[in-house]
LUMFIVEX-147134 format. One line per field, with one value per residue (C-alpha): residue in three letters; z, x, y. Coordinates in nm, 2 decimals, m for minus. Layout:
<nodes>
residu ALA;... $
w Z;... $
u X;... $
v Y;... $
</nodes>
This chain:
<nodes>
residu MET;SER;ASN;ILE;CYS;LEU;ILE;ILE;LEU;PHE;THR;LEU;LEU;ASN;VAL;SER;VAL;LYS;ALA;GLN;VAL;LEU;ASP;LYS;ASP;ASN;LEU;LEU;ASN;ARG;GLU;GLU;LYS;ASN;SER;THR;LEU;ARG;ARG;ARG;LEU;GLU;PRO;ARG;LEU;SER;ASN;LYS;TYR;TYR;ARG;GLY;ARG;TYR;LEU;VAL;TYR;ASP;CYS;ILE;ASP;ARG;HIS;TYR;VAL;CYS;VAL;ASN;LEU;PRO;SER;PHE;TYR;ASN;CYS;ARG;GLU;THR;ARG;VAL;LYS;GLU;ILE;GLU;ASN;LYS;GLU;VAL;LEU;LEU;SER;CYS;ALA;PRO;LEU;LYS;LEU;PHE;LYS;THR;GLN;LYS;GLU;CYS;PHE;ASP;ALA;ASN;TYR;LYS;LEU;ILE;HIS;ARG;VAL;THR;ASN;LYS;ALA;PHE;CYS;VAL;ASN;ARG;ILE;PHE $
w m4.94;m4.85;m4.77;m4.52;m4.36;m4.30;m4.15;m3.91;m3.83;m3.75;m3.55;m3.34;m3.30;m3.19;m2.93;m2.81;m2.76;m2.58;m2.35;m2.27;m2.19;m1.96;m1.78;m1.75;m1.61;m1.36;m1.24;m1.17;m1.00;m0.79;m0.70;m0.63;m0.40;m0.22;m0.16;m0.03;0.19;0.31;0.42;0.59;0.78;0.88;1.20;1.17;1.41;1.30;1.03;0.87;0.94;0.93;1.17;1.04;1.09;0.92;1.18;1.08;1.27;1.22;1.25;1.26;1.55;1.69;1.74;1.63;1.49;1.32;1.00;0.70;0.35;0.18;0.47;0.47;0.10;0.12;0.40;0.18;m0.13;0.06;0.21;m0.14;m0.28;0.04;m0.03;m0.40;m0.31;m0.07;0.25;0.57;0.79;0.65;0.75;0.83;0.83;0.72;0.95;0.94;0.85;1.11;1.07;1.27;1.42;1.76;1.72;1.57;1.86;2.11;1.92;1.94;2.29;2.36;2.14;2.31;2.64;2.53;2.44;2.08;1.83;1.56;1.31;1.03;1.04;0.90;0.55;0.55;0.16;m0.02 $
u m2.32;m2.05;m1.81;m2.05;m2.13;m1.76;m1.71;m2.01;m1.88;m1.53;m1.67;m1.87;m1.58;m1.37;m1.62;m1.67;m1.28;m1.25;m1.54;m1.36;m1.04;m1.23;m1.40;m1.05;m0.89;m1.20;m1.16;m0.79;m0.85;m1.12;m0.87;m0.61;m0.86;m0.97;m0.61;m0.51;m0.82;m0.75;m0.41;m0.53;m0.79;m0.64;m0.48;m0.10;0.11;0.45;0.61;0.63;0.30;m0.08;m0.30;m0.44;m0.50;m0.16;0.09;0.46;0.77;1.00;1.35;1.52;1.32;1.26;0.89;0.56;0.30;m0.05;m0.05;m0.27;m0.27;m0.04;0.21;0.21;0.28;0.56;0.72;0.69;0.83;1.13;1.19;1.19;1.44;1.66;1.68;1.75;2.04;2.16;2.15;2.21;1.97;1.62;1.44;1.09;0.90;0.53;0.38;0.00;m0.34;m0.60;m0.97;m1.00;m0.77;m0.86;m0.74;m0.42;m0.37;m0.43;m0.17;0.07;0.02;0.10;0.40;0.57;0.52;0.69;1.05;1.05;1.31;1.36;1.52;1.29;1.49;1.80;1.84;1.96;1.95;2.28 $
v 1.40;1.15;1.42;1.58;1.24;1.17;1.52;1.45;1.09;1.23;1.51;1.27;1.03;1.32;1.45;1.08;1.04;1.37;1.27;0.96;1.13;1.39;1.08;0.92;1.24;1.29;0.93;0.98;1.34;1.15;0.87;1.12;1.32;1.01;0.90;1.25;1.25;0.89;1.00;1.30;1.11;0.78;0.75;0.75;0.56;0.71;0.87;0.52;0.37;0.41;0.20;m0.11;m0.50;m0.63;m0.73;m0.63;m0.63;m0.32;m0.48;m0.14;0.01;m0.32;m0.33;m0.49;m0.26;m0.31;m0.13;m0.08;m0.24;0.00;0.01;m0.37;m0.39;m0.12;m0.35;m0.65;m0.48;m0.34;m0.68;m0.83;m0.57;m0.62;m1.00;m0.94;m0.71;m0.99;m0.76;m0.94;m0.73;m0.67;m0.36;m0.53;m0.85;m0.86;m1.12;m1.18;m1.05;m1.04;m0.99;m0.70;m0.41;m0.54;m0.87;m0.74;m0.51;m0.81;m1.02;m0.73;m0.68;m1.07;m1.05;m0.75;m0.91;m1.24;m1.30;m1.41;m1.51;m1.23;m1.46;m1.30;m1.00;m1.18;m1.27;m1.63;m1.67;m1.57 $
</nodes>
């Protein structure tokens, strides 16, 4: 009798573990699909950036741009790596988060019509 109980217990445990693995796989597939769908539907500004409410200065192409959160984080991570590698010229500068895209666009418009110092493109820490 105890052997039968153990077999039933292991079978139920095995089924439970398989169900949890399948749920996790479905969740990952759903997140992957959402990410792919987001990339297809979000407006692209260029090969580098998607439109959003985060202001970034692209030091290579020399322009301000309002980007989404992943583009902002990519810029920030790249900048940190460049500073760690002691590079003199940095590729971009993550500047500011705005409440809306319109606010970011307005700030971008004001900045492109004003001569500003781009010292944030130079690594001063060696």
